[in-house]
C-alpha positions as CSV (number, residue, x, y, z in Angstrom):
1,M,-21.3,58.7,-44.7
2,S,-18.3,56.3,-45.0
3,S,-18.1,56.0,-41.2
4,T,-21.8,54.9,-41.2
5,I,-21.1,52.2,-43.9
6,S,-18.1,51.0,-41.8
7,I,-20.3,50.6,-38.8
8,H,-22.8,48.6,-40.8
9,Y,-20.1,46.3,-42.1
10,I,-18.7,45.8,-38.6
11,V,-22.2,44.9,-37.2
12,A,-22.9,42.6,-40.2
13,G,-19.5,40.9,-39.7
14,L,-20.2,40.4,-35.9
15,I,-23.5,38.8,-36.7
16,L,-21.9,36.5,-39.3
17,I,-19.2,35.5,-36.8
18,I,-21.8,34.8,-34.0
19,F,-23.9,32.8,-36.5
20,C,-20.9,30.7,-37.5
21,L,-20.0,30.1,-33.9
22,F,-23.5,29.0,-33.2
23,I,-23.5,26.5,-36.1
24,N,-20.1,25.2,-35.2
25,T,-21.2,24.7,-31.6
26,R,-24.3,22.8,-32.6
27,F,-22.6,20.4,-35.0
28,N,-19.2,20.0,-33.4
29,Y,-20.1,20.1,-29.6
30,H,-18.4,16.8,-28.9
31,H,-15.1,18.2,-30.2
32,L,-15.1,21.1,-27.6
33,P,-12.6,20.9,-24.8
34,L,-14.0,19.4,-21.5
35,S,-13.4,22.7,-19.7
36,V,-15.9,24.4,-22.0
37,R,-18.6,21.8,-21.6
38,E,-18.3,22.1,-17.8
39,T,-19.6,25.6,-17.9
40,N,-23.0,24.2,-18.9
41,F,-22.7,21.1,-16.8
42,N,-25.8,18.9,-16.8
43,P,-25.1,15.8,-14.7
44,C,-28.1,13.8,-15.9
45,F,-27.6,11.7,-19.0
46,E,-30.9,10.5,-20.6
47,W,-30.7,7.1,-22.2
48,D,-33.2,5.9,-24.7
49,P,-35.8,3.4,-23.3
50,V,-36.6,0.2,-25.0
51,D,-40.2,1.4,-25.1
52,H,-40.2,5.0,-26.2
53,R,-43.6,5.4,-24.5
54,L,-42.0,4.7,-21.2
55,P,-42.7,7.7,-19.0
56,T,-39.8,9.5,-17.4
57,A,-40.1,8.9,-13.7
58,H,-38.0,11.9,-12.8
59,K,-37.1,14.9,-14.8
60,C,-33.4,15.5,-15.3
61,S,-33.3,18.8,-13.5
62,K,-31.7,17.9,-10.2
63,L,-28.1,17.3,-9.3
64,I,-26.6,13.8,-9.2
65,S,-24.5,13.5,-6.1
66,S,-23.2,10.0,-6.9
67,V,-23.5,7.4,-9.6
68,L,-23.6,3.8,-8.4
69,W,-23.2,0.9,-10.8
70,T,-24.2,-2.6,-9.9
71,Y,-26.0,-5.8,-10.9
72,D,-29.0,-7.6,-9.4
73,G,-27.9,-10.1,-6.7
74,T,-24.9,-8.1,-5.4
75,G,-26.5,-7.2,-2.0
76,L,-26.7,-3.5,-2.6
77,M,-30.5,-3.2,-2.4
78,K,-30.7,-3.9,1.3
79,Y,-28.7,-0.7,1.9
80,I,-30.8,1.2,-0.7
81,Q,-34.0,-0.1,0.8
82,W,-32.9,1.2,4.2
83,I,-32.1,4.7,2.7
84,I,-35.4,4.8,0.9
85,V,-37.5,3.6,3.9
86,R,-35.9,6.0,6.3
87,K,-35.9,8.8,3.7
88,L,-32.2,9.6,4.1
89,G,-31.9,10.8,0.5
90,N,-33.3,10.9,-3.0
91,I,-32.7,7.8,-5.0
92,K,-33.2,7.2,-8.7
93,I,-32.9,3.6,-9.9
94,T,-32.5,2.9,-13.6
95,R,-32.5,-0.7,-14.9
96,L,-30.7,-1.3,-18.2
97,N,-30.8,-4.2,-20.7
98,D,-27.9,-5.8,-22.5
99,N,-27.7,-2.8,-24.9
100,C,-27.9,-0.2,-22.1
101,Q,-31.5,0.8,-22.9
102,I,-33.8,1.7,-20.0
103,I,-36.3,-1.0,-19.2
104,Q,-37.4,0.4,-15.8
105,Q,-36.9,3.6,-13.9
106,N,-38.1,4.6,-10.4
107,Y,-37.5,7.7,-8.3
108,F,-37.8,7.7,-4.6
109,S,-38.1,11.1,-2.9
110,S,-37.0,11.8,0.7
111,N,-39.2,14.9,0.8
112,S,-36.1,16.9,1.5
113,T,-35.5,20.5,0.3
114,N,-32.2,19.1,-1.0
115,N,-32.7,18.3,-4.7
116,S,-29.6,16.2,-5.2
117,F,-30.0,12.5,-5.7
118,V,-28.1,9.2,-6.1
119,Q,-28.3,7.7,-9.5
120,I,-28.2,3.9,-9.5
121,Y,-27.7,1.9,-12.7
122,I,-28.5,-1.8,-12.5
123,M,-26.8,-3.4,-15.4
124,S,-27.3,-6.8,-17.0
125,L,-24.5,-9.4,-16.4
126,S,-24.5,-10.1,-20.1
127,T,-24.1,-6.4,-21.1
128,N,-22.1,-6.0,-24.3
129,L,-19.0,-4.0,-23.3
130,N,-16.7,-4.4,-26.3
131,S,-15.1,-1.2,-27.5
132,E,-17.5,-0.5,-30.3
133,S,-20.8,-1.3,-28.5
134,Q,-23.6,1.1,-27.7
135,C,-23.0,0.4,-24.0
136,S,-19.4,1.3,-24.1
137,N,-20.1,4.6,-25.9
138,K,-22.8,5.6,-23.3
139,I,-20.7,4.6,-20.3
140,N,-17.8,6.6,-21.6
141,Q,-19.9,9.6,-22.1
142,I,-21.3,9.4,-18.5
143,V,-17.8,9.0,-17.1
144,K,-16.4,12.0,-19.0
145,I,-19.4,14.2,-18.1
146,G,-19.1,13.4,-14.5
147,I,-15.4,14.1,-14.0
148,G,-14.9,16.4,-11.0
149,H,-18.6,16.4,-10.1
150,I,-19.8,12.9,-9.3
151,N,-18.6,10.1,-7.2
152,Q,-18.5,6.9,-9.3
153,I,-19.1,3.7,-7.3
154,Y,-19.0,0.1,-8.4
155,F,-20.8,-2.3,-6.0
156,K,-20.3,-6.0,-6.5
157,R,-19.5,-9.3,-4.9
158,K,-16.2,-11.0,-4.9
159,S,-18.0,-14.2,-5.7
160,I,-19.4,-14.0,-9.3
161,R,-21.0,-17.4,-8.7
162,A,-23.0,-16.0,-5.7
163,T,-24.1,-13.0,-7.8
164,V,-25.5,-15.3,-10.5
165,F,-27.0,-17.6,-8.0
166,F,-28.9,-14.9,-6.1
167,Q,-30.1,-13.3,-9.4
168,Q,-31.6,-16.6,-10.6
169,L,-33.0,-17.5,-7.2
170,D,-34.8,-14.2,-6.9
171,L,-36.3,-14.5,-10.4
172,I,-37.2,-18.2,-10.4
173,G,-40.3,-17.9,-8.2
174,P,-41.6,-20.1,-5.4
175,N,-42.6,-23.8,-5.7
176,I,-40.5,-24.4,-8.8
177,N,-37.7,-26.9,-9.1
178,F,-34.5,-24.8,-8.4
179,T,-32.0,-25.3,-11.2
180,F,-29.2,-22.8,-11.8
181,D,-27.2,-22.0,-14.9
182,L,-24.0,-20.5,-13.7
183,N,-22.5,-19.1,-16.9
184,I,-19.0,-18.0,-15.8
185,S,-18.5,-16.1,-19.1
186,F,-20.1,-13.2,-17.1
187,K,-16.8,-12.9,-15.4
188,D,-15.4,-10.9,-18.3
189,T,-18.3,-8.4,-18.1
190,I,-17.8,-7.8,-14.3
191,N,-14.0,-7.5,-14.5
192,Y,-14.0,-5.3,-17.6
193,F,-16.3,-2.7,-16.4
194,P,-13.7,-0.8,-14.2
195,N,-11.6,-0.1,-17.3
196,Y,-13.9,2.8,-18.2
197,F,-12.8,4.6,-15.1
198,K,-9.0,4.6,-15.5
199,S,-8.9,8.3,-15.9
200,I,-10.9,9.0,-12.7
201,K,-11.3,7.5,-9.3
202,L,-13.7,4.6,-9.1
203,T,-14.6,3.4,-5.6
204,I,-15.1,-0.4,-5.7
205,I,-17.2,-1.9,-2.9
206,N,-17.4,-5.7,-2.3
207,S,-20.5,-6.6,-0.4
208,E,-18.6,-9.2,1.6
209,D,-16.4,-6.5,3.1
210,L,-19.5,-4.8,4.6
211,I,-20.5,-7.9,6.7
212,K,-19.5,-7.4,10.3
213,T,-20.3,-9.2,13.6
214,N,-19.7,-6.1,15.7
215,L,-22.5,-3.5,16.0
216,T,-20.2,-0.5,16.3
217,E,-18.4,-1.6,13.1
218,C,-21.8,-1.9,11.3
219,E,-22.7,1.6,12.4
220,K,-19.5,3.0,11.1
221,I,-20.0,1.3,7.8
222,L,-23.5,2.8,7.4
223,I,-22.2,6.3,8.2
224,D,-19.3,5.9,5.7
225,F,-21.7,4.6,3.0
226,I,-24.0,7.5,3.4
227,S,-21.0,9.9,3.2
228,L,-19.7,8.2,0.1
229,L,-23.0,8.7,-1.6
230,K,-22.9,12.3,-0.6
231,L,-26.2,12.1,1.2
232,S,-26.9,14.7,3.8
233,N,-25.9,13.2,7.2
234,S,-26.6,16.4,9.2
235,S,-30.0,15.2,10.3
236,L,-30.5,15.2,14.0
237,K,-32.4,11.9,13.5
238,L,-29.7,10.2,11.6
239,N,-27.8,8.9,14.7
240,D,-31.0,7.6,16.2
241,I,-31.9,5.9,12.9
242,I,-28.5,4.2,12.6
243,E,-28.5,3.2,16.2
244,Y,-32.0,1.7,15.8
245,D,-31.4,-0.1,12.5
246,S,-27.8,-1.1,12.6
247,H,-28.6,-4.6,14.0
248,Q,-30.3,-5.4,10.7
249,F,-26.8,-5.3,9.0
250,I,-24.8,-7.5,11.3
251,E,-23.7,-10.9,10.1
252,D,-26.4,-12.9,11.9
253,S,-29.1,-10.7,10.3
254,T,-27.8,-10.9,6.8
255,W,-27.2,-14.7,6.5
256,W,-29.8,-14.8,3.6
257,D,-27.6,-12.5,1.5
258,Q,-24.1,-13.7,2.1
259,S,-21.9,-15.1,-0.7
260,I,-20.7,-18.0,1.5
261,V,-24.4,-19.2,1.7
262,A,-24.7,-19.3,-2.1
263,E,-21.3,-21.0,-2.4
264,N,-22.4,-23.7,0.1
265,V,-25.6,-24.4,-1.7
266,L,-23.8,-24.6,-5.1
267,D,-21.1,-26.9,-3.7
268,M,-23.7,-28.9,-1.7
269,S,-21.6,-28.3,1.4
270,I,-24.3,-27.0,3.8
271,P,-22.9,-27.4,7.4
272,S,-24.2,-30.2,9.5
273,P,-25.5,-29.5,13.0
274,S,-22.7,-29.2,15.6
275,I,-22.4,-31.9,18.2
276,N,-21.9,-29.2,20.8
277,F,-24.6,-26.5,20.6
278,T,-23.5,-23.4,18.7
279,Y,-25.3,-20.4,17.3
280,T,-23.0,-20.3,14.3
281,N,-24.9,-21.2,11.1
282,D,-27.9,-22.7,12.9
283,F,-30.1,-21.0,10.4
284,Y,-29.1,-23.7,7.9
285,H,-31.3,-26.2,9.7
286,L,-34.4,-24.2,10.4
287,H,-36.3,-24.6,7.2
288,G,-39.2,-26.7,8.5
289,N,-40.6,-29.1,5.9
290,S,-39.2,-27.0,3.0
291,S,-35.9,-27.3,1.3
292,F,-33.1,-25.0,2.3
293,I,-33.2,-23.3,-1.1
294,Q,-37.0,-22.6,-0.7
295,Y,-36.3,-21.3,2.8
296,L,-33.5,-19.0,1.5
297,Y,-35.8,-17.8,-1.3
298,D,-38.6,-17.1,1.2
299,N,-36.4,-15.0,3.5
300,R,-35.0,-13.0,0.6
301,Q,-38.6,-12.3,-0.5
302,C,-39.7,-11.4,3.0
303,Y,-36.8,-8.9,3.2
304,S,-37.7,-7.4,-0.2
305,A,-41.3,-6.9,1.1
306,G,-40.0,-4.8,4.0
307,I,-38.2,-5.4,7.3
308,F,-37.6,-2.0,8.9
309,A,-40.1,-1.3,11.7
310,Q,-41.7,2.0,12.2
311,M,-39.8,4.3,14.6
312,Q,-41.6,6.6,17.1
313,F,-41.0,9.8,15.2
314,E,-42.5,8.3,12.0
315,T,-45.9,7.6,13.5
316,I,-49.1,9.5,13.8
317,P,-49.7,9.8,17.5
318,N,-53.1,9.0,19.1
319,R,-54.7,7.9,15.9
320,N,-58.5,7.3,16.1
321,S,-60.3,4.6,14.2
322,T,-62.5,5.8,11.4
323,E,-64.3,2.4,11.1
324,R,-65.8,2.5,14.6
325,L,-65.6,6.0,16.1
326,N,-65.8,4.7,19.7
327,R,-63.3,1.9,19.2
328,C,-60.4,3.8,20.7
329,L,-62.2,5.4,23.6
330,L,-61.4,2.5,25.9
331,K,-58.1,1.8,24.1
332,T,-56.3,5.2,24.0
333,Y,-52.9,3.6,24.9
334,D,-53.5,0.6,22.7
335,C,-54.3,2.7,19.6
336,A,-51.2,4.9,20.2
337,F,-48.8,2.1,21.0
338,S,-49.4,0.2,17.8
339,D,-50.9,2.8,15.4
340,I,-52.8,-0.1,13.8
341,Y,-56.5,0.7,14.3
342,L,-57.5,1.0,10.7
343,F,-58.2,-2.1,8.6
344,E,-55.9,-0.8,5.8
345,D,-53.1,-0.4,8.4
346,R,-53.6,-4.0,9.5
347,E,-53.6,-5.1,5.8
348,Q,-50.4,-3.2,5.0
349,L,-48.1,-5.8,6.3
350,Y,-49.7,-8.5,4.2
351,Q,-49.1,-6.6,1.1
352,Q,-45.7,-5.4,-0.1
353,S,-45.1,-2.6,2.4
354,Y,-41.7,-1.5,1.1
355,P,-40.7,1.4,0.9
356,K,-42.8,2.2,4.0
357,P,-41.7,1.2,7.5
358,I,-43.6,-1.7,9.0
359,K,-46.0,-1.0,11.9
360,C,-45.0,-3.3,14.7
361,G,-45.6,-1.5,18.1
362,F,-43.4,1.0,20.0
363,T,-44.9,3.9,18.2
364,I,-45.0,6.0,21.3
365,S,-42.7,6.2,24.3
366,S,-43.6,3.8,27.1
367,I,-42.2,1.8,30.0
368,F,-41.2,-1.0,27.6
369,D,-38.5,1.3,26.1
370,K,-36.7,0.7,29.4
371,V,-36.2,-3.0,28.4
372,R,-35.0,-2.2,24.9
373,N,-32.6,0.5,26.1
374,R,-31.0,-2.0,28.5
375,Y,-30.6,-4.8,25.9
376,A,-30.4,-3.2,22.5
377,R,-26.6,-3.4,22.4
378,N,-26.1,-6.5,24.5
379,H,-24.0,-9.0,22.5
380,T,-23.5,-11.5,25.3
381,C,-27.2,-12.5,25.7
382,E,-27.5,-14.8,22.7
383,T,-30.5,-16.6,24.1
384,I,-33.0,-14.5,25.9
385,L,-35.7,-16.1,28.2
386,F,-38.2,-13.5,29.2
387,T,-41.5,-13.1,30.9
388,I,-43.8,-10.5,32.4
389,I,-45.7,-11.0,35.6
390,T,-47.9,-8.4,37.2
391,D,-50.4,-8.2,40.1
392,C,-48.7,-11.2,41.8
393,Y,-50.3,-13.4,39.2
394,D,-47.6,-16.1,39.0
395,L,-44.3,-17.4,40.2
396,L,-41.3,-16.8,38.1
397,P,-41.0,-19.5,35.3
398,Q,-39.0,-22.6,36.1
399,I,-35.8,-23.4,34.2
400,R,-34.1,-26.8,34.4
401,G,-30.9,-28.2,33.0
402,T,-27.5,-26.8,32.0
403,L,-27.3,-23.0,31.9
404,L,-24.8,-21.6,29.4
405,P,-23.1,-18.1,29.8
406,S,-24.9,-17.0,26.6
407,F,-28.3,-17.5,28.4
408,C,-30.0,-14.4,29.9
409,F,-33.1,-14.4,32.0
410,V,-35.3,-11.3,32.0
411,A,-38.5,-10.8,34.1
412,L,-40.6,-7.7,33.7
413,V,-42.6,-7.1,36.9
414,D,-44.6,-4.4,38.5
415,T,-43.6,-3.1,41.9
416,K,-46.3,-5.0,43.8
417,T,-45.1,-8.4,42.4
418,L,-41.4,-7.6,42.9
419,D,-42.1,-6.7,46.6
420,A,-44.0,-10.0,47.0
421,Y,-41.1,-12.0,45.5
422,K,-38.6,-10.4,47.9
423,K,-40.8,-10.7,50.9
424,S,-41.5,-14.4,50.4
425,N,-38.0,-15.2,49.2
426,L,-39.3,-16.5,45.8
427,I,-36.3,-15.3,43.7
428,S,-34.2,-18.3,42.7
429,P,-30.5,-18.0,43.7
430,V,-29.7,-20.4,40.8
431,I,-31.4,-18.6,38.0
432,P,-29.8,-15.1,37.5
433,W,-33.1,-13.3,36.8
434,D,-32.7,-9.6,35.7
435,L,-35.8,-8.3,37.4
436,I,-36.9,-5.1,35.7
437,D,-39.3,-3.1,37.8
438,L,-41.8,-1.4,35.4
439,G,-43.4,0.5,38.2
440,V,-47.0,0.6,39.5
441,N,-48.8,0.7,36.2
442,A,-47.0,-2.1,34.3
443,T,-50.1,-3.0,32.3
444,P,-51.0,0.2,30.4
445,F,-53.1,-1.6,27.8
446,S,-56.9,-1.5,28.2
447,V,-56.9,-5.2,29.3
448,A,-54.0,-6.2,31.7
449,A,-53.6,-9.6,29.9
450,K,-53.0,-7.8,26.6
451,T,-49.6,-6.7,27.9
452,T,-48.5,-10.4,28.1
453,E,-49.8,-11.2,24.7
454,I,-48.3,-8.1,23.0
455,L,-44.8,-8.5,24.5
456,K,-44.4,-12.1,23.5
457,T,-44.9,-11.1,19.8
458,I,-42.3,-8.3,19.8
459,G,-39.4,-9.8,21.5
460,Q,-37.2,-9.0,18.5
461,R,-37.8,-5.3,19.2
462,L,-36.9,-5.6,22.8
463,F,-33.8,-7.7,22.3
464,P,-32.6,-7.0,18.7
465,L,-29.2,-8.7,19.1
466,A,-30.5,-12.0,20.6
467,K,-30.2,-15.0,18.4
468,W,-33.0,-17.0,20.1
469,I,-35.9,-15.5,22.0
470,I,-37.8,-17.7,24.4
471,W,-41.1,-16.6,26.0
472,L,-42.3,-18.2,29.2
473,D,-45.5,-17.5,31.1
474,G,-45.3,-17.8,34.8
475,R,-46.9,-21.2,34.6
476,G,-44.3,-22.5,32.1
477,Q,-41.2,-24.6,32.6
478,I,-38.5,-25.3,30.1
479,T,-35.7,-27.8,30.4
480,E,-32.3,-28.4,28.7
481,I,-32.4,-25.4,26.5
482,S,-29.2,-26.1,24.6
483,Q,-30.4,-29.6,23.7
484,L,-33.7,-28.2,22.6
485,L,-32.1,-25.6,20.3
486,K,-29.7,-28.2,18.9
487,Q,-32.7,-30.3,17.8
488,A,-34.7,-27.4,16.4
489,R,-35.5,-27.8,12.7
490,A,-37.8,-24.8,12.4
491,P,-37.4,-21.1,13.3
492,V,-40.6,-21.0,15.5
493,L,-41.4,-23.6,18.2
494,G,-44.4,-23.7,20.5
495,A,-45.7,-26.1,23.1
496,P,-48.5,-28.3,21.8
497,H,-51.9,-27.7,23.4
498,A,-53.0,-30.2,26.1
499,L,-56.1,-31.0,24.0
500,P,-54.8,-32.2,20.6
501,S,-58.2,-31.7,19.0
502,R,-58.1,-27.9,19.4
503,T,-57.8,-25.8,16.3
504,S,-58.0,-22.1,15.5
505,A,-61.7,-22.3,14.8
506,S,-62.6,-24.4,17.8
507,E,-60.6,-22.1,20.1
508,V,-63.1,-19.2,19.7
509,A,-66.0,-20.5,21.9
510,P,-63.9,-21.5,24.9
511,T,-62.0,-18.2,24.6
512,I,-65.3,-16.2,24.8
513,E,-66.3,-18.3,27.9
514,R,-63.0,-17.4,29.6
515,V,-63.4,-13.7,28.8
516,F,-66.9,-13.8,30.3
517,G,-65.5,-15.4,33.5
518,R,-62.8,-12.6,33.9
519,G,-65.0,-9.7,34.5
520,P,-68.5,-8.7,35.6
521,P,-71.1,-9.4,32.9
522,G,-72.0,-6.4,30.9
523,S,-68.9,-4.4,31.8
524,P,-67.6,-2.3,28.9
525,I,-64.2,-4.1,28.9
526,V,-65.9,-7.6,28.7
527,T,-68.4,-6.4,26.1
528,D,-65.7,-4.8,24.0
529,S,-63.4,-7.8,24.2
530,I,-66.1,-10.2,23.1
531,A,-67.0,-7.9,20.2
532,D,-63.4,-8.0,19.0
533,I,-63.4,-11.8,19.1
534,Q,-66.6,-11.9,17.1
535,L,-65.3,-9.4,14.6
536,Q,-62.1,-11.4,14.2
537,E,-64.1,-14.7,13.8
538,K,-66.3,-13.1,11.1
539,Q,-63.2,-11.8,9.1
540,Y,-61.4,-15.1,9.4
541,K,-64.4,-17.0,8.2
542,Q,-64.9,-14.6,5.3
543,E,-61.2,-15.0,4.2
544,G,-61.3,-18.8,4.5
545,F,-58.6,-18.9,7.1
546,Y,-60.3,-21.6,9.2
547,C,-60.7,-23.8,6.2
548,R,-57.2,-23.3,5.1
549,S,-55.9,-23.9,8.7
550,D,-57.8,-27.2,8.9
551,A,-56.6,-28.3,5.5
552,L,-53.0,-27.8,6.8
553,D,-53.9,-29.7,9.9
554,L,-52.6,-26.9,12.2
555,R,-53.2,-28.0,15.8
556,M,-53.3,-25.4,18.6
557,F,-50.2,-24.2,20.4
558,D,-50.1,-23.6,24.2
559,I,-48.3,-20.3,23.9
560,A,-47.2,-20.3,27.5
561,V,-43.9,-21.5,26.0
562,F,-42.9,-20.0,22.7
563,L,-39.5,-19.8,21.0
564,Y,-38.3,-18.2,17.8
565,R,-35.1,-17.5,16.0
566,N,-34.4,-13.8,15.9
567,N,-33.3,-11.8,12.9
568,H,-34.8,-13.9,10.2
569,P,-36.8,-11.7,7.8
570,C,-39.8,-14.0,7.5
571,I,-40.0,-14.6,11.2
572,F,-39.8,-10.9,11.8
573,R,-42.8,-10.4,9.4
574,Y,-44.6,-13.3,11.0
575,S,-44.2,-12.0,14.5
576,C,-45.2,-8.5,13.4
577,G,-48.3,-10.0,11.7
578,W,-49.2,-11.8,14.9
579,H,-48.7,-8.6,16.9
580,N,-51.0,-6.7,14.5
581,E,-53.7,-9.2,14.8
582,I,-53.6,-8.9,18.6
583,S,-53.6,-5.1,18.3
584,Y,-56.4,-4.9,15.8
585,Y,-58.7,-7.7,17.0
586,S,-58.7,-9.8,20.2
587,Y,-55.9,-9.6,22.6
588,R,-56.1,-13.4,23.0
589,G,-53.0,-14.5,21.1
590,Q,-54.1,-18.2,20.6
591,L,-56.9,-17.0,18.2
592,S,-54.4,-15.5,15.8
593,V,-51.1,-17.4,16.3
594,Y,-51.5,-19.2,13.0
595,Y,-53.1,-16.5,11.0
596,P,-50.0,-14.6,9.8
597,A,-48.2,-17.9,9.2
598,V,-51.0,-19.2,6.9
599,R,-51.3,-15.8,5.1
600,F,-47.5,-15.6,4.6
601,N,-47.3,-19.3,3.6
602,L,-45.0,-19.9,6.5
603,S,-46.9,-22.6,8.4
604,D,-44.1,-25.1,7.6
605,Y,-41.8,-23.0,9.8
606,L,-43.9,-23.4,12.9
607,H,-43.2,-26.7,14.8
608,F,-44.0,-28.1,18.2
609,I,-41.5,-28.4,21.0
610,P,-40.7,-32.1,21.6
611,H,-42.3,-33.5,24.7
612,G,-39.9,-33.6,27.7
613,Y,-38.5,-30.1,27.1
614,F,-41.5,-28.2,28.6
615,F,-44.1,-28.5,31.3
616,I,-47.2,-26.3,31.9
617,F,-48.5,-25.8,35.4
618,P,-51.6,-24.0,36.8
619,H,-51.5,-20.3,37.7
620,R,-50.5,-19.5,41.3
621,S,-50.9,-16.2,43.0
622,V,-48.1,-15.1,45.2
623,C,-49.8,-12.4,47.3
């Protein structure tokens, strides 16, 4: 009997001890040693939102691989945009106010089986970080919870003035007087933040240190950055992605997000054009009729809207149009090359496409990859002059004047034309043309002329490292290139049409006449081509494009000679828009050359080439 009572006392005592431990654990958890808390480690730390009705974008059930702290305007988001667009990892972005309350939260999934993600906190520059503040307490808790488990990274600029400038520029909106309030008291906030990480390693990255002129160095930085974030870099496609995208991070491509640019604007020390032509900083002078600040704002907004072009493995091969079921029957290659044969696909670029890649050709392997493969890593060809001539349709374009070592001349030809040039000794010994033989079928599009129109719009994908790209038809001549580029005050230049009265609207009728004259009446290709022109005209009228174009007094280009500054975000989007118009509607580029410029509000950035720097000759067959 006594033994039974003893057992009851023991059981009761154990229950009482467990209960006390439970109470002590609940009400004194923050006093427990760190090693005890780590046994139930939950790397997510939920902060209260300003609006308690704010939905949680991502449940706190997955592992954080890294925590990255930053501010708006530091330059981080171009790297994050790349990771999100290419689906290299899961990203959670949490935006905080001055009191470290959540005001916005977004989760971007890579669709990977790996559940870990990078947590990014975008803080306010005026965050209260004194020792007793709510922010200080929360940051301290996150730091302590993450010890031994999470990489802590602080991404900033060396230039605080540039950070504030870019923040205000991005928020100020277009067509507003640009005035900036550079409150340097923010300096204390930026410099004080690392104090929370004295007990653990904090990796500090200055955006200026990531800017390189060498492509190999850019690729190394991207790989190191992915590794630092603990994102999976075992993907077989990763090397291809980095090789394809790395040119977007070189110095020439990131001019719009460099601290030195902001400092020059604030100090009113924008460089003057060089007496001797140089590619260095020429983007300062290419803002058309806008101010440089407006031009800088536009390019930052264009980048935010999306700049990474679709890669071949990201496409849906051989898509068929659902609008007109027979539309792709005569255009199998066309549809596959551009993947743009749905109206919503064509519209995607004109909306904010980020975080999706932009559709801009090269969605299937083709003979044109041969050109990109040859020039994708070429640093020496800073100005590319290129053309395509097939079926002996023209002589090689003429170039007059001084030729610099940085000029390269690329002619894409079919075998028939190349043989004719060699036989008739038509290859100039003065102009070092790189003649690339595309083979027998060098015009794989449904209409041979479409090859010419398509290629002139996607030179940036053929020659990603070139600084200037110059398109010349066989009937075009350009002279004194270095002098022309020195005078350029806009990033896009074209030859004015011989008839000054021509406009986008008036060009439709003569274009239809030329299409009629290029094939037997009633042939499927002619009928289909005219149907595309009429469909395009109807859409442009409905949207009011012709009225808007006339109001802006946009007179027609002769696109036999066409130049554009490479690696400018807005010019990339403009050229992709032009490419998509040619892909979706008529292959005749003159009908749509202004359309994306008007729709993107970039018509100020399209100027005419001054007379005396170009000539247009009639076509001449060589065999």
